[in-house]
C-alpha positions, 0 to 999 in steps of 0.5 A: 205255338204251332202244330197238331196235338195228337194222342198218337205218334212220335213228336219233335218240340222246337223251342227257339226264339226267332220265328224264322227259324220255328216256321223253317223247322216246322216245315222241315218236319212236317215234310219228312211226316214228322209231327211237330210243335213249335215255342217262341220260349221255355216257359211257353213249353212247359205249359204244355203236358208231358206227352204220352208218345215218343219225343225230342227237344230241339232247343236253341241254346241262346234264348231270350231271358234264360239260356238253353243250357239252364233250361236244360238243367231245369228239365233234369231237376224236374227229372224230364228225361226228354232227349235233347238236341241243341242249336247255336249260332254262337256254338263253342267247344265248351258249350258244347261239351257243356251240354253234351255232359249234362245229356244232350243227344247232340249239338248242331251249330247254325247252318247245319245241313237239313239231314244232319238235324233230321238224322239227329231227330230220328236218333233221339226219337228212337232213343226216347222210345226205347226209354219209354219202353224200358219204363213200362217194363219196370213199372210192370215188373214193379207191379207183379212184385207189389202182388207178392206177399211178404214171405214170397219176396223174403223166399225170392230174395233168398233164392235170388242170393243163391240158396236152395231151398233147404237152405232157405228153410232153415234161415226162416223156420219153414219146411222145404216144401212150403219154401218150394211152394213160396218159389213157385208163387213168386215165379208165377206172379213175377212172370219169370220164364226161368230162375235165371230170370227171376234172378235178373229181375230181383237184381234190377229191384234190388234185391238179392244181392250175392252174399 
């Protein structure tokens, strides 16, 4: 394996069993100030801890011992959503279609232009950065929701269904004033800037389905 691990900045992983390819790609990415780590096998790559920075995987479709497509399936089964760019010297339409249907971002047939690979990697890193931002926001929303009391969650769900405070009060046998307090608490704890924002959060959390 080559590379200089760090705790920040995007990183490109290369898995290819040909040393000359690993060296060439490492040099290419380093010339563009892109961090890179190379691996000779899928097993070697799997021994590396999951990175916290945006990343992508440049993967040879034909590896010793197993195919890149098999490795892609293994990553999907383990819920690893790292963007994948396939390389192949023996690519065909059926193989590329299979890879893309399984979620690969690109499929480059060797020999390819350096710029084509750099463009694909840039797009993959942007995709992964956006995914990580979304995951972080979703985790924050889940944490806010967990801070609600059972009654506040109940009121939030009814409100997201479109019920007015009076209607909610009738549904759960509380006073309208109490419902208003619970609703206000839910808005504050969920950090909702508006009622529409609260409804959006409820839908994202899978609650407040329209009647």
